[in-house]
N, C-alpha and C positions, 0 to 999 in steps of 0.2 A: 627494487628494494622488493623484500620478500619477506611477507609476517613467517610467524612460527605458528599461524592458526587463522583459519579462516575468519573474518568478520561479517556482519549481517545487520544492516541499515534498511528500513523500511520506513515507505513514505504512504502515509493514510492523509484522509479527508475527503469531503463530498467531489463529486464530479465539476471541475474547472474553479478549484484553489490552487494548480497549481502544482500537481506530485511530479506528472512526467517530466515537464520543464526542468525543474528542482532536482530531481533524478540526474537526468542527463546534464544538466549544469555539473554536479556533485561528479557524475563518470569524468567529464573532462576535464577538470582540475584535479582529480586524482588521478589518473593517467599522467596527466602531467609531469604532475610529481612521481610519478616512475613506480606507483599502488598499479599490481593488477588485479582488472575491474572486470565483474560482470552484471551489466542492467538485463533484467527480467523483468514480467510484468504478470498481473493477475486480471481476470482470467487467461490462460497459455493460449499458445496457437496450437495447442495438444486438439484430440476432440472431444472430450467433457468439454472443456476451454474455449472451443468453435463452436459448440452447442449452446454454451451460457451466452455467448456471444449473439447468438443469434437470436434465441430469447427472450433477453433483456431487445436486440431492436425490434421485437412482433411484442413486445408491451408485458413481455410473462408467459403470452400462450397461456394461460390460464393456471402455470403449478402455484399446489401448494407451497408454503413457506418450508414446510418440511423437503418438499423434497426438491424448492432452491436449493435448500443446506446442508441436504445428500449431493448434488452437480458439484457445489464450488468445495466440497470434500475429498470428493473423489479426485477434479480434479489440480487442487492441494496436493496429496496424495502421490498422484504423477509427478507434482512440479518437483517437492522434495526430494522423490526417489533419482528422478533424471536428469533432474540440476542445478537444487539449492545444493544437496548434501557434496558432492561431486567436486564444484566450486569449493566448499570450502574446507572438502578434505587437501586442495591443490593451495590451499592458504591465500583464496583470496579475496579479495571484499566484494562482498553481495552485494548489490542495490536493489531492492524489491517496490517495484511498481506498483500497490496494492501488497495486505498479508491477510492472515486473519482476523488482524482489528478490523476490516471492511466489512469481513461476514460478520462479525460481532453487530455492529453497528446498522447494514444496511438490514439482515434480516432479522435482529435483535427489535428494530423500526417496524418490522412486522406481527412480533408479540413473542417471541422466540426466547429464552433466557441468555443474555449476552455472556453471562459466565459460564453457563452450559455448554453453550460453543466454543469458550476459549477450552473448556477442560478436553473440549473433544479434536481440539486443534493439536495443542501440546501434548497431546499423548504420543502424537508423531511427529509436530510440523519445531523445527528450532526453534528457540525464540530471540529476535532480534536481541543483537548488543544496544542496539537504539532505532527508537524508534519516535521519527518525525510527524507530529499532525499537522496537517495546514490550516488554521481555521479561516472559513468566511461564509458570510451569509450566504444563504442558499440562493436569495432573489439576484444578489452578487456572480454567486455559480452560475444560474442559469442563463443569464448575458452572457457571460464569456461564451457556454455552450452554442447560444442559439445562434453566435457571435461566425462562431466555426458549422454548424452544423443547424439552418432555418427547421429541417423541420418539426415537427410538433416532439413534446418531449413527450419522452417512455413513463413508466412507471417509477422507477430511479430517477427521472427528473421532476418531480411534482413536487413543490414547493413548500406544502404541508408537511408529505414523505421529512424532505429533503431536513425540514427540520426539525422532527424526530431524530435521525440519524447524524446531524453534526449534534444535537445534544448528549446523544451514545459518544460518540467521540470523545465531547467536552469531558466526560468522568471513567476516561484514560487514567489513570495516573502510576506513579513509581518514579525511581530514577533511572530508571532508561527509556521512559518516556518525554520527549520534548513536543510542547505544544508554539505553535510560531503562529501568529497572526499575519494569515495571506493577504490584507489588503494592502499591508506595504508593499514598497519597491520591491521588483524581484531583485535588482539587485542585493540590497540589504535581507531579505530571504534566505538568498545564496550564500551572502556570508556568515552568517549568524549557522549555516548548514553548515558550510567549511567548518569554522570555528569548534561546531560540537563533536565532528568527525572528527577532524583532528587529535580531541583529547581523548576519543576512543583508541584511536589508533596508536599514539603514546604511551600509553596505559598497555599495549600490546608488546612482547620481545620482538626483534628482528634480525634476520639473518644477513 
């Protein structure tokens, strides 16, 4: 099945909410239906993305919020230019495991202006057709994370901080934002995501 334009779907939420699981499930489901699909994530595996991941693992490394923001924006600029826009130009369905809404929430929770972060990113990054925001209490997310990697939580995984992040995700509004209760069974969440994705895809012409 070939679309006449690309489709961008993003998955957002705190760590442990199930973003990767749900993005991968939708990827498999759409492939079975015949759609061309690309799964990708942020931070990326590029040089800037690898530096971000190393800093996260090291507990931020003493960077100021503004310096963190600069790294995330640079990584995203590279990602948009090298991966996202080319895939959209090939008329693929692009599934993003984190995008600039995460930067709004995580760096916003450090005191930066979320709307200023949005404007900065939307100056170069295409807005998703639909963004799935998976909501989960931070305590539950931390339990899931610790179950898979028992090391001490880094700054990005402290419950008080994640409460602020969660609140900023909850403030996201618009017809292209879908909030989902990630405490529900994964199958139920996946079914709701597929229904919403189908609605977007049906609204676009195919060839």
